[in-house]
All heavy atoms as an XYZ file, in Angstrom:
873
protein
N       0.837     -1.110      0.056
C       0.022     -0.025     -0.018
C       0.958      1.118     -0.072
O       1.894      1.401      0.724
C      -0.869     -0.128      1.246
C      -1.815      1.064      1.302
S      -2.797      1.168      2.857
C      -4.121      0.138      2.432
N       0.601      2.213     -0.862
C       1.417      3.378     -0.993
C       0.712      4.502     -0.123
O      -0.569      4.556     -0.010
C       1.477      3.901     -2.429
O       0.295      4.233     -2.921
C       2.216      2.771     -3.239
N       1.454      5.433      0.435
C       0.875      6.394      1.236
C       0.738      7.608      0.313
O       1.749      8.129     -0.311
C       1.855      6.792      2.400
C       1.315      7.693      3.432
C       2.286      7.808      4.602
O       2.715      6.799      5.162
O       2.423      8.993      4.969
N      -0.354      8.229      0.309
C      -0.724      9.415     -0.494
C      -0.616     10.639      0.330
O      -1.128     10.751      1.545
C      -1.919      9.383     -1.123
C      -2.106      8.316     -2.258
C      -3.510      8.440     -2.872
O      -4.063      9.524     -3.007
O      -4.140      7.387     -3.147
N       0.159     11.695     -0.186
C       0.256     12.956      0.501
C      -0.996     13.793      0.075
O      -1.117     13.991     -1.125
C       1.547     13.509      0.265
C       2.747     13.006      0.715
C       4.065     13.717      0.242
C       2.750     12.849      2.266
N      -1.673     14.310      1.008
C      -2.825     15.089      0.678
C      -2.366     16.560      0.956
O      -1.738     16.907      1.971
C      -4.066     14.831      1.428
C      -4.586     13.441      1.428
C      -5.679     13.166      2.377
C      -5.074     13.235     -0.029
N      -2.753     17.457     -0.024
C      -2.576     18.923      0.228
C      -3.504     19.376      1.283
O      -4.706     18.994      1.339
C      -2.696     19.570     -1.073
C      -1.613     19.329     -2.020
C      -1.645     20.221     -3.308
O      -2.172     21.358     -3.116
O      -1.380     19.697     -4.316
N      -3.085     20.364      2.009
C      -3.995     20.996      3.026
C      -4.958     21.793      2.091
O      -4.726     22.372      1.168
C      -3.225     21.941      3.845
N      -6.278     21.892      2.581
C      -7.232     22.583      1.869
C      -6.838     24.059      1.849
O      -6.202     24.538      2.788
C      -8.542     22.426      2.637
C      -8.163     21.944      3.953
C      -6.951     21.322      3.873
N      -7.159     24.765      0.782
C      -6.810     26.230      0.820
C      -7.580     27.022      1.765
O      -8.616     26.735      2.223
C      -7.152     26.603     -0.588
C      -8.259     25.633     -0.962
C      -7.859     24.271     -0.356
N      -6.841     28.034      2.423
C      -7.423     28.841      3.250
C      -8.200     30.025      2.608
O      -7.629     30.544      1.518
C      -6.314     29.595      4.214
C      -6.919     30.510      5.043
C      -5.587     28.463      4.898
N      -9.447     30.081      2.907
C     -10.274     31.151      2.116
C      -9.796     32.487      2.397
O      -9.174     32.898      3.295
C     -11.695     30.943      2.579
C     -11.516     30.183      3.870
C     -10.292     29.500      3.857
N      -9.911     33.374      1.321
C      -9.618     34.709      1.475
C      -8.264     35.001      0.687
O      -7.854     34.177      0.000
N      -7.873     36.248      0.651
C      -8.295     37.305      1.517
C      -9.654     37.984      1.103
O      -9.955     37.879     -0.073
C      -7.128     38.262      1.332
C      -6.547     38.135      0.124
C      -6.753     36.596     -0.103
N     -10.249     38.656      2.009
C     -11.506     39.284      1.648
C     -11.380     40.710      1.945
O     -10.638     41.206      2.861
C     -12.566     38.799      2.714
C     -12.722     37.217      2.712
C     -12.107     36.488      3.686
C     -13.459     36.621      1.640
C     -12.294     35.165      3.668
C     -13.610     35.295      1.593
C     -12.915     34.520      2.641
N     -12.015     41.643      1.081
C     -11.865     43.004      1.187
C     -13.225     43.779      1.234
O     -14.200     43.360      0.678
C     -11.014     43.552      0.045
C      -9.735     43.025      0.045
C      -9.393     41.911     -0.673
C      -8.673     43.639      0.756
C      -8.128     41.327     -0.654
C      -7.321     43.047      0.750
C      -7.001     41.925      0.098
N     -13.292     44.802      2.046
C     -14.508     45.640      2.220
C     -14.062     47.085      1.875
O     -13.227     47.657      2.638
C     -15.172     45.407      3.558
C     -16.418     46.315      3.664
C     -17.166     46.270      4.979
N     -16.159     46.594      6.098
C     -16.115     45.983      7.228
N     -16.953     44.910      7.495
N     -15.263     46.398      8.117
N     -14.715     47.624      0.878
C     -14.461     49.011      0.562
C     -15.706     49.788      0.983
O     -16.781     49.170      1.219
C     -14.235     49.211     -0.918
C     -12.979     48.611     -1.453
C     -12.912     47.206     -1.792
C     -11.831     49.263     -1.464
C     -11.831     46.577     -2.156
C     -10.607     48.568     -1.866
C     -10.601     47.278     -2.243
N     -15.658     51.218      1.204
C     -16.719     51.864      1.730
C     -17.987     51.747      0.833
O     -19.095     51.674      1.310
C     -16.310     53.414      1.826
N     -17.791     51.704     -0.428
C     -18.963     51.564     -1.371
C     -18.341     51.242     -2.760
O     -17.163     51.078     -2.986
C     -19.744     52.929     -1.463
C     -18.895     54.182     -1.786
O     -17.803     54.059     -2.413
O     -19.289     55.226     -1.372
N     -19.192     51.030     -3.729
C     -18.679     50.706     -5.085
C     -17.816     51.638     -5.704
O     -16.861     51.220     -6.371
C     -19.958     50.384     -5.938
C     -19.668     49.872     -7.274
C     -20.826     49.492     -8.207
O     -21.949     49.835     -7.897
O     -20.549     48.683     -9.227
N     -18.104     52.994     -5.508
C     -17.222     53.959     -6.020
C     -15.796     53.865     -5.464
O     -14.759     53.934     -6.217
C     -17.747     55.362     -5.846
N     -15.673     53.601     -4.215
C     -14.315     53.397     -3.580
C     -13.608     52.164     -4.077
O     -12.408     52.161     -4.410
C     -14.442     53.302     -2.046
N     -14.435     50.985     -4.338
C     -13.817     49.842     -4.903
C     -13.376     50.221     -6.421
O     -12.177     49.701     -6.703
C     -14.921     48.821     -4.849
C     -14.772     47.853     -6.076
C     -15.619     47.580     -7.194
C     -13.674     47.024     -6.394
N     -15.100     46.655     -8.104
C     -14.022     46.331     -7.667
C     -12.356     46.735     -5.811
C     -13.060     45.447     -8.269
C     -11.611     45.820     -6.503
C     -11.792     45.246     -7.626
N     -14.153     50.851     -7.240
C     -13.756     51.160     -8.590
C     -12.427     51.976     -8.568
O     -11.566     51.865     -9.431
C     -14.856     51.732     -9.307
C     -16.003     50.814     -9.616
C     -17.243     51.557    -10.253
C     -15.612     49.653    -10.507
N     -12.419     52.976     -7.589
C     -11.167     53.772     -7.595
C      -9.921     52.923     -7.240
O      -8.950     53.152     -7.832
C     -11.347     54.913     -6.519
C     -12.234     56.072     -6.823
O     -12.489     56.203     -8.081
O     -12.727     56.787     -5.928
N     -10.100     51.998     -6.336
C      -8.936     51.132     -5.978
C      -8.647     50.222     -7.119
O      -7.449     49.981     -7.332
C      -9.396     50.252     -4.678
N      -9.670     49.800     -7.831
C      -9.371     48.871     -9.043
C      -8.655     49.566    -10.138
O      -7.627     49.067    -10.747
C     -10.598     48.280     -9.532
N      -9.044     50.868    -10.258
C      -8.412     51.621    -11.378
C      -6.893     51.907    -10.866
O      -5.934     51.783    -11.733
C      -8.956     52.998    -11.491
C     -10.331     53.032    -12.341
C     -10.817     54.411    -12.560
N     -12.271     54.344    -12.820
C     -13.125     54.391    -11.947
N     -13.051     54.752    -10.852
N     -14.490     54.175    -12.380
N      -6.650     52.371     -9.621
C      -5.283     52.593     -9.132
C      -4.392     51.428     -9.229
O      -3.227     51.509     -9.529
C      -5.358     53.181     -7.683
O      -6.234     54.288     -7.668
C      -4.034     53.310     -7.106
N      -4.948     50.277     -9.010
C      -4.217     48.980     -9.175
C      -3.968     48.512    -10.586
O      -3.259     47.534    -10.801
C      -4.939     47.850     -8.344
N      -4.645     49.247    -11.531
C      -4.415     48.753    -12.990
C      -5.362     47.552    -13.334
O      -5.080     46.897    -14.347
N      -6.515     47.325    -12.590
C      -7.380     46.312    -12.921
C      -8.523     46.590    -13.880
O      -9.238     45.797    -14.321
C      -8.075     45.646    -11.706
C      -6.983     45.107    -10.699
C      -7.366     45.102     -9.419
C      -5.908     44.431    -11.112
C      -6.407     44.575     -8.488
C      -5.016     43.966    -10.248
C      -5.220     43.937     -8.817
N      -8.514     47.894    -14.303
C      -9.548     48.319    -15.224
C      -8.941     48.686    -16.501
O      -7.874     49.088    -16.690
C     -10.318     49.672    -14.773
C     -10.859     49.516    -13.286
S     -12.321     48.320    -13.206
C     -13.516     49.090    -14.026
N      -9.612     48.337    -17.618
C      -9.106     48.680    -18.956
C     -10.287     49.229    -19.708
O     -11.576     49.158    -19.387
C      -8.685     47.332    -19.628
O      -8.124     47.706    -20.895
C      -9.874     46.427    -19.876
N      -9.979     49.928    -20.765
C     -11.006     50.543    -21.655
C     -11.223     49.708    -22.896
O     -10.278     49.218    -23.438
C     -10.463     52.039    -22.089
O     -10.252     52.826    -20.954
C     -11.612     52.661    -22.980
N     -12.475     49.473    -23.103
C     -12.774     48.652    -24.246
C     -13.654     49.455    -25.230
O     -14.405     50.400    -24.745
C     -13.536     47.312    -23.938
C     -12.582     46.392    -23.080
C     -14.862     47.578    -22.999
N     -13.637     49.170    -26.426
C     -14.414     49.865    -27.444
C     -15.355     48.924    -28.145
O     -14.879     47.889    -28.629
C     -13.514     50.568    -28.451
O     -12.628     51.380    -27.861
C     -14.316     51.326    -29.515
N     -16.725     49.238    -28.180
C     -17.577     48.270    -28.797
C     -17.625     48.595    -30.422
O     -16.903     49.365    -30.860
C     -18.997     48.359    -28.250
C     -19.720     49.658    -28.457
O     -19.251     50.504    -29.405
O     -20.729     49.867    -27.801
N     -18.394     47.721    -31.049
C     -18.502     47.803    -32.551
C     -18.959     49.182    -32.993
O     -18.755     49.500    -34.248
C     -19.285     46.625    -33.114
C     -20.781     46.658    -32.708
C     -21.024     46.005    -31.295
O     -20.065     45.537    -30.701
O     -22.142     46.010    -30.940
N     -19.648     49.945    -32.147
C     -20.160     51.247    -32.565
C     -19.000     52.397    -32.238
O     -19.344     53.589    -32.492
C     -21.461     51.564    -31.924
C     -22.506     50.684    -32.443
O     -22.504     50.345    -33.585
O     -23.456     50.391    -31.602
N     -17.939     52.006    -31.692
C     -16.918     53.000    -31.356
C     -17.111     53.562    -29.887
O     -16.479     54.457    -29.552
N     -18.058     53.013    -29.030
C     -18.325     53.512    -27.773
C     -17.291     52.964    -26.815
O     -17.155     51.717    -26.809
C     -19.819     53.266    -27.366
C     -20.833     53.792    -28.216
O     -20.715     55.035    -28.533
N     -21.755     52.969    -28.590
N     -16.664     53.796    -25.983
C     -15.737     53.274    -25.050
C     -16.367     53.125    -23.621
O     -17.276     53.844    -23.207
C     -14.538     54.203    -24.890
C     -13.738     54.228    -26.075
C     -12.441     55.083    -25.937
O     -12.377     56.003    -24.894
O     -11.507     55.080    -26.796
N     -15.854     52.051    -22.984
C     -16.334     51.907    -21.569
C     -15.248     51.095    -20.861
O     -14.445     50.557    -21.386
C     -17.714     51.026    -21.461
O     -17.442     49.691    -22.089
N     -15.454     51.203    -19.480
C     -14.464     50.623    -18.641
C     -14.842     49.059    -18.397
O     -15.969     48.914    -18.238
C     -14.351     51.317    -17.223
C     -13.375     52.412    -17.119
C     -13.198     52.961    -15.731
O     -14.205     52.990    -14.990
O     -12.043     53.093    -15.360
N     -13.886     48.349    -18.258
C     -14.205     46.876    -17.924
C     -13.134     46.373    -16.939
O     -11.914     46.566    -17.047
C     -13.999     46.100    -19.227
C     -14.414     44.621    -19.093
C     -14.522     43.852    -20.343
O     -14.656     44.441    -21.355
N     -14.299     42.576    -20.275
N     -13.646     45.660    -15.951
C     -12.737     45.000    -14.981
C     -12.077     43.782    -15.531
O     -12.696     42.942    -16.145
C     -13.503     44.622    -13.782
C     -12.720     43.789    -12.715
C     -11.689     44.739    -11.940
C     -13.772     43.316    -11.656
N     -10.732     43.765    -15.462
C      -9.930     42.513    -15.823
C      -9.838     41.662    -14.597
O      -8.910     41.664    -13.797
C      -8.605     42.960    -16.273
C      -8.601     43.857    -17.546
C      -9.101     43.003    -18.693
O      -8.625     41.975    -19.067
N     -10.130     43.615    -19.269
N     -10.927     40.868    -14.308
C     -11.108     40.108    -13.109
C     -10.225     38.893    -13.066
O      -9.805     38.483    -11.941
C     -12.609     39.667    -13.057
N      -9.996     38.289    -14.203
C      -9.176     36.946    -14.140
C      -8.078     37.186    -15.100
O      -8.223     37.303    -16.360
C     -10.151     35.876    -14.402
C     -11.220     35.677    -13.431
C     -12.492     36.316    -13.631
C     -11.053     35.038    -12.227
C     -13.501     36.202    -12.709
C     -11.965     34.930    -11.233
C     -13.207     35.503    -11.592
O     -14.168     35.421    -10.605
N      -6.803     37.094    -14.560
C      -5.609     37.058    -15.435
C      -4.545     36.009    -14.858
O      -4.985     35.345    -13.914
C      -4.899     38.475    -15.431
O      -4.282     38.645    -14.213
C      -5.842     39.666    -15.720
N      -3.403     35.858    -15.468
C      -2.494     35.004    -15.007
C      -1.853     35.306    -13.641
O      -1.353     34.518    -12.863
C      -1.298     34.834    -15.978
C      -0.451     36.162    -16.180
N      -0.927     37.278    -16.798
C       0.682     36.471    -15.677
C       0.021     38.163    -16.714
N       1.041     37.732    -16.023
N      -2.115     36.602    -13.310
C      -1.519     37.071    -11.948
C      -2.538     37.399    -10.802
O      -2.084     37.647     -9.728
C      -0.696     38.320    -12.207
O      -1.363     39.318    -12.602
N      -3.852     37.369    -11.078
C      -4.905     37.583    -10.099
C      -6.226     37.111    -10.541
O      -6.463     36.913    -11.688
C      -4.823     39.192     -9.815
C      -5.499     39.967    -10.834
N      -4.766     40.628    -11.761
C      -6.776     40.199    -11.179
C      -5.504     41.236    -12.607
N      -6.779     40.980    -12.261
N      -7.099     36.960     -9.401
C      -8.476     36.600     -9.733
C      -9.252     37.617     -8.776
O      -8.838     37.621     -7.527
C      -8.756     35.191     -9.383
N     -10.318     38.184     -9.238
C     -11.148     39.084     -8.514
C     -12.646     38.543     -8.611
O     -13.083     38.293     -9.638
C     -11.040     40.473     -9.046
C      -9.750     41.054     -8.907
C     -12.033     41.393     -8.198
C      -9.479     42.258     -9.735
N     -13.216     38.304     -7.450
C     -14.647     37.930     -7.270
C     -15.395     39.144     -6.566
O     -15.124     39.442     -5.521
C     -14.754     36.733     -6.425
C     -16.187     36.283     -6.114
O     -17.115     36.736     -6.936
O     -16.450     35.842     -5.086
N     -16.070     39.752     -7.471
C     -16.913     41.072     -6.979
C     -18.155     40.479     -6.311
O     -18.946     40.109     -6.973
C     -17.202     42.017     -8.057
C     -18.088     43.173     -7.515
C     -15.958     42.493     -8.765
N     -18.178     40.564     -5.009
C     -19.325     40.031     -4.286
C     -20.353     41.183     -4.127
O     -21.581     41.031     -4.316
C     -18.921     39.689     -2.852
C     -20.169     39.271     -2.032
C     -17.932     38.415     -2.988
N     -19.908     42.341     -4.017
C     -20.806     43.571     -3.893
C     -21.426     43.849     -2.573
O     -20.781     43.575     -1.548
N     -22.623     44.103     -2.537
C     -23.377     44.427     -1.240
C     -23.841     43.110     -0.727
O     -24.455     42.250     -1.477
C     -24.529     45.397     -1.584
C     -23.961     46.771     -2.057
C     -25.435     45.550     -0.289
C     -24.945     47.740     -2.495
N     -23.713     42.854      0.622
C     -24.071     41.724      1.260
C     -25.294     41.982      2.097
O     -25.335     42.858      2.939
C     -22.979     41.030      2.017
C     -21.930     40.671      1.127
C     -23.429     39.802      2.741
C     -20.694     40.147      1.804
N     -26.314     41.166      2.054
C     -27.460     41.295      2.887
C     -27.581     39.961      3.742
O     -27.191     38.850      3.325
C     -28.802     41.528      2.250
O     -29.042     40.439      1.353
C     -28.768     42.765      1.466
N     -28.232     40.103      4.925
C     -28.402     38.888      5.789
C     -29.901     38.892      6.185
O     -30.496     39.964      6.535
C     -27.573     38.902      7.007
C     -26.104     38.712      6.734
C     -25.188     38.736      8.099
O     -25.721     39.364      9.014
O     -24.202     38.184      8.067
N     -30.437     37.745      6.429
C     -31.741     37.595      6.894
C     -32.863     38.098      5.851
O     -32.660     37.925      4.714
N     -33.931     38.491      6.480
C     -35.095     38.776      5.682
C     -36.024     37.687      5.658
O     -35.698     36.478      5.865
N     -37.389     37.957      5.469
C     -38.426     37.002      5.334
C     -39.429     37.305      4.241
O     -39.612     38.412      3.947
C     -39.156     36.778      6.563
C     -38.347     36.292      7.794
C     -39.075     36.180      9.091
O     -40.309     36.244      9.089
O     -38.429     36.064     10.117
N     -39.841     36.265      3.471
C     -40.743     36.364      2.403
C     -41.931     35.401      2.671
O     -41.787     34.267      3.097
C     -40.039     36.142      1.137
C     -38.991     37.268      0.821
C     -39.235     38.254      0.002
C     -37.717     37.292      1.331
N     -37.992     39.042     -0.092
C     -37.123     38.390      0.729
C     -36.948     36.430      2.144
C     -35.855     38.776      1.025
C     -35.682     36.838      2.489
C     -35.169     38.061      1.890
N     -43.096     35.897      2.271
C     -44.256     34.978      2.337
C     -44.319     34.016      1.118
O     -43.365     34.002      0.200
C     -45.566     35.749      2.428
C     -45.901     36.521      1.233
O     -45.461     36.291      0.190
O     -46.853     37.424      1.404
N     -45.341     33.104      1.014
C     -45.268     32.014      0.027
C     -45.428     32.619     -1.379
O     -45.138     32.007     -2.409
C     -46.436     31.058      0.271
C     -47.880     31.718      0.302
C     -48.240     32.330      1.621
O     -47.515     32.216      2.667
O     -49.278     32.876      1.768
N     -45.931     33.969     -1.399
C     -45.972     34.665     -2.732
C     -44.771     35.294     -3.203
O     -44.661     35.922     -4.301
C     -47.320     35.523     -2.780
C     -48.478     34.896     -2.620
O     -48.695     33.691     -3.165
O     -49.478     35.419     -1.923
N     -43.762     35.230     -2.229
C     -42.457     35.949     -2.594
C     -42.477     37.443     -2.122
O     -41.497     38.097     -2.570
N     -43.510     37.876     -1.416
C     -43.571     39.253     -0.969
C     -42.742     39.419      0.317
O     -42.910     38.533      1.198
C     -45.049     39.622     -0.628
O     -45.781     39.500     -1.827
C     -45.127     41.087     -0.264
N     -41.889     40.352      0.221
C     -40.987     40.542      1.428
C     -41.894     40.974      2.727
O     -42.713     41.945      2.638
C     -39.998     41.696      1.177
C     -38.992     41.983      2.359
C     -38.039     43.128      1.913
O     -37.163     42.858      1.157
O     -38.324     44.211      2.341
N     -41.741     40.289      3.795
C     -42.477     40.600      5.086
C     -41.524     41.221      6.107
O     -41.927     41.941      6.952
C     -43.140     39.368      5.631
O     -42.128     38.248      5.864
C     -44.154     38.901      4.715
N     -40.278     40.787      6.120
C     -39.299     41.412      6.875
C     -38.014     41.649      5.922
O     -37.488     40.891      5.452
C     -38.776     40.404      7.962
C     -37.639     41.007      8.860
C     -39.946     40.041      8.899
N     -37.526     42.864      6.087
C     -36.524     43.371      5.150
C     -35.169     42.790      5.725
O     -34.942     42.664      6.905
C     -36.348     44.895      5.100
N     -34.291     42.336      4.680
C     -32.993     41.861      5.072
C     -32.104     43.009      5.579
O     -32.416     44.220      5.266
C     -32.413     41.232      3.810
C     -33.177     41.900      2.758
C     -34.471     42.297      3.286
N     -31.148     42.756      6.326
C     -30.161     43.681      6.849
C     -29.007     43.836      5.826
O     -28.407     42.811      5.467
C     -29.579     43.291      8.304
O     -30.671     43.135      9.234
C     -28.649     44.223      8.759
N     -28.698     45.033      5.451
C     -27.589     45.198      4.521
C     -26.371     45.498      5.444
O     -26.343     46.341      6.285
C     -27.833     46.487      3.730
O     -29.102     46.247      2.856
C     -26.648     46.666      2.707
N     -25.262     44.765      5.060
C     -24.011     44.932      5.831
C     -23.243     46.005      5.189
O     -23.419     46.403      4.065
C     -23.101     43.655      5.676
C     -23.806     42.316      6.264
C     -22.797     41.255      6.147
C     -24.179     42.432      7.683
N     -22.403     46.730      6.035
C     -21.681     47.891      5.532
C     -20.800     47.566      4.419
O     -20.036     46.352      4.519
C     -20.881     48.502      6.723
C     -21.747     49.185      7.739
O     -22.909     49.555      7.374
O     -21.207     49.316      8.914
N     -20.419     48.309      3.568
C     -19.385     48.240      2.488
C     -19.772     47.484      1.246
O     -20.964     47.079      0.973
N     -18.812     47.455      0.323
C     -18.819     46.690     -1.002
C     -17.710     45.764     -0.887
O     -16.475     46.026     -0.611
C     -18.566     47.847     -2.138
C     -19.008     47.346     -3.457
C     -20.311     47.355     -3.876
C     -18.043     46.828     -4.303
C     -20.637     46.846     -5.120
C     -18.313     46.312     -5.502
C     -19.615     46.252     -6.003
N     -18.036     44.477     -1.105
C     -17.189     43.353     -0.775
C     -16.483     42.681     -2.044
O     -17.231     42.554     -3.124
C     -17.968     42.319      0.031
C     -18.567     42.900      1.239
N     -17.892     42.834      2.445
C     -19.736     43.655      1.426
C     -18.586     43.466      3.314
N     -19.748     43.915      2.703
N     -15.203     42.304     -1.916
C     -14.386     41.776     -2.866
C     -13.687     40.668     -2.428
O     -13.084     40.701     -1.330
C     -13.430     42.820     -3.493
C     -14.115     44.114     -3.862
C     -12.616     42.151     -4.700
C     -15.085     43.894     -5.088
N     -13.511     39.516     -3.108
C     -12.677     38.443     -2.680
C     -11.508     38.520     -3.793
O     -11.771     38.865     -4.917
C     -13.254     37.056     -2.957
C     -14.389     36.932     -1.869
O     -14.441     37.592     -0.876
N     -15.313     35.998     -2.176
N     -10.194     38.258     -3.413
C      -9.189     38.530     -4.268
C      -8.042     37.450     -3.968
O      -7.800     37.116     -2.961
C      -8.581     39.956     -3.889
C      -7.332     40.255     -4.920
C      -7.504     40.729     -6.109
C      -6.026     40.102     -4.415
C      -6.356     41.026     -6.912
C      -4.967     40.373     -5.069
C      -5.175     40.883     -6.446
O      -4.026     41.123     -7.180
N      -7.441     37.012     -5.184
C      -6.295     36.080     -5.083
C      -5.156     36.771     -5.974
O      -5.474     37.262     -7.075
C      -6.647     34.814     -5.649
C      -7.636     33.955     -4.801
C      -7.986     32.670     -5.623
C      -7.086     33.647     -3.448
N      -3.887     36.771     -5.339
C      -2.772     37.297     -6.106
C      -1.992     38.250     -5.188
O      -2.338     38.404     -4.040
N      -1.055     38.851     -5.780
C      -0.188     39.821     -4.941
C      -1.071     40.989     -4.709
O      -1.760     41.516     -5.539
C       1.033     40.214     -5.769
C       2.040     39.075     -5.884
O       2.075     38.136     -5.098
O       2.907     39.023     -6.927
N      -1.034     41.456     -3.459
C      -1.830     42.589     -2.966
C      -1.281     43.853     -3.599
O      -0.168     44.163     -3.517
C      -1.882     42.741     -1.461
C      -2.670     41.608     -0.750
C      -2.732     42.063      0.788
C      -4.063     41.553     -1.258
N      -2.230     44.713     -4.172
C      -1.913     45.965     -4.672
C      -1.566     46.783     -3.400
O      -1.896     46.476     -2.207
C      -3.144     46.418     -5.305
C      -3.936     45.336     -5.630
C      -3.646     44.275     -4.634
N      -0.805     47.908     -3.557
C      -0.410     48.819     -2.580
C      -1.547     49.383     -1.733
O      -2.548     49.682     -2.367
C       0.373     49.967     -3.145
N      -1.441     49.386     -0.428
C      -2.486     49.863      0.484
C      -3.735     49.079      0.549
O      -4.635     49.497      1.321
C      -2.808     51.334      0.179
C      -1.620     52.203      0.226
O      -0.740     52.167      1.091
N      -1.408     53.036     -0.762
N      -3.913     47.935     -0.065
C      -5.122     47.156     -0.001
C      -5.193     46.447      1.422
O      -6.317     46.178      1.904
C      -5.150     46.009     -1.087
C      -5.796     46.611     -2.306
C      -5.576     47.780     -2.902
C      -6.700     45.914     -3.190
N      -6.389     47.968     -3.952
C      -7.005     46.742     -4.153
C      -7.198     44.624     -3.123
C      -7.885     46.393     -5.330
C      -8.051     44.321     -4.227
C      -8.421     45.179     -5.218
N      -4.081     46.310      2.135
C      -4.182     45.700      3.396
C      -5.181     46.500      4.411
O      -5.753     45.838      5.249
C      -2.855     45.509      4.069
C      -2.072     46.718      4.312
C      -1.338     47.277      3.031
O      -1.242     46.660      2.148
O      -0.844     48.384      3.190
N      -5.330     47.800      4.145
C      -6.192     48.599      5.023
C      -7.714     48.259      4.751
O      -8.586     48.621      5.572
C      -6.053     50.141      4.678
O      -6.305     50.370      3.306
C      -4.567     50.637      5.060
N      -7.996     47.489      3.648
C      -9.364     47.256      3.299
C      -9.717     45.647      3.689
O     -10.853     45.310      3.501
C      -9.767     47.445      1.866
C      -9.441     48.888      1.440
C      -8.410     49.225      0.664
C     -10.347     49.828      1.812
C      -8.208     50.614      0.319
C     -10.161     51.214      1.511
C      -9.049     51.565      0.664
N      -8.618     44.988      4.096
C      -8.881     43.556      4.353
C      -9.743     43.361      5.537
O      -9.524     44.076      6.607
C      -7.566     42.831      4.573
C      -7.709     41.362      4.673
C      -6.392     40.577      4.637
O      -5.348     41.144      4.553
O      -6.528     39.343      4.708
N     -10.655     42.369      5.427
C     -11.481     41.938      6.597
C     -11.441     40.480      6.771
O     -10.921     39.767      5.837
C     -13.059     42.465      6.386
C     -13.214     43.874      6.413
C     -13.499     41.807      5.159
N     -11.603     39.997      7.861
C     -11.620     38.597      8.201
C     -12.867     38.081      8.923
O     -12.944     37.915     10.096
C     -10.379     38.333      9.214
C      -8.932     38.755      8.513
C      -7.850     38.515      9.469
C      -6.539     39.112      8.875
N      -5.798     38.266      8.164
N     -13.756     37.846      8.005
C     -15.057     37.333      8.439
C     -14.971     35.883      9.123
O     -14.268     35.126      8.619
C     -15.935     37.273      7.338
C     -15.073     37.182      6.083
C     -13.690     37.833      6.525
N     -15.817     35.745     10.065
C     -15.859     34.435     10.707
C     -16.529     33.472      9.833
O     -16.090     32.260      9.864
C     -16.679     34.569     11.994
C     -15.895     35.257     13.124
O     -14.694     35.250     13.156
O     -16.589     35.899     14.035
N     -17.494     33.907      9.085
C     -18.256     33.048      8.168
C     -18.414     33.751      6.950
O     -19.359     34.422      6.663
C     -19.620     32.703      8.812
O     -20.337     31.789      8.045
N     -17.450     33.563      6.021
C     -17.598     34.299      4.681
C     -18.855     33.926      3.964
O     -19.332     32.931      3.925
C     -16.349     33.794      3.905
C     -15.517     33.172      4.928
C     -16.348     32.721      6.010
N     -19.391     35.019      3.313
C     -20.543     35.027      2.442
C     -20.220     34.144      1.257
O     -21.081     33.398      0.804
C     -20.925     36.384      2.046
C     -22.160     36.437      1.369
C     -23.428     36.290      1.885
C     -22.137     36.777     -0.150
C     -24.568     36.440      1.131
C     -23.236     36.870     -0.839
C     -24.514     36.707     -0.197
O     -25.654     36.807     -1.062
N     -19.077     34.316      0.497
C     -18.739     33.544     -0.581
C     -17.242     33.442     -0.628
O     -16.525     34.405     -0.184
C     -19.163     34.381     -1.813
C     -19.195     33.662     -3.168
C     -19.928     34.133     -4.205
N     -19.407     35.361     -4.844
C     -20.099     36.184     -5.577
N     -21.424     36.065     -5.620
N     -19.482     37.340     -6.066
N     -16.652     32.284     -1.011
C     -15.185     32.041     -1.194
C     -14.883     31.558     -2.624
O     -15.849     31.018     -3.219
C     -14.746     31.140     -0.163
C     -14.902     31.697      1.336
C     -15.413     29.718     -0.188
N     -13.600     31.659     -3.035
C     -13.278     30.955     -4.255
C     -13.352     29.465     -4.016
O     -12.916     28.993     -2.959
C     -11.816     31.302     -4.601
C     -11.835     32.618     -5.283
C     -11.173     33.745     -4.563
C     -12.209     32.847     -6.592
C     -11.134     35.022     -5.246
C     -12.089     34.114     -7.185
C     -11.626     35.129     -6.559
N     -13.843     28.719     -5.013
C     -13.850     27.168     -4.873
C     -12.602     26.631     -5.428
O     -11.860     27.037     -6.198
C     -15.088     26.652     -5.531
């Protein structure tokens, strides 16, 4: 019988919380994660380069908890909105991002 070495499961994170979506987009631009694309009509727009050979970005966005709905899908108790705009990131950290890192006890979403 041969002994197989198992890799330790990956540790989830890091997780980041920015004040709002505008703050996240500013940080993404500063880090060089945004690019300008031109559509077939010549219109330019910004696009996040979320997955490259050097990084992966999972934009979670606004997180809510709780809430209740009746059998028709009508909200009866509003969910609670958590503070901030949330991002999961893998790769070398851009400058100053450590100030936005959070360590949730129970992450809302992780990279699989």
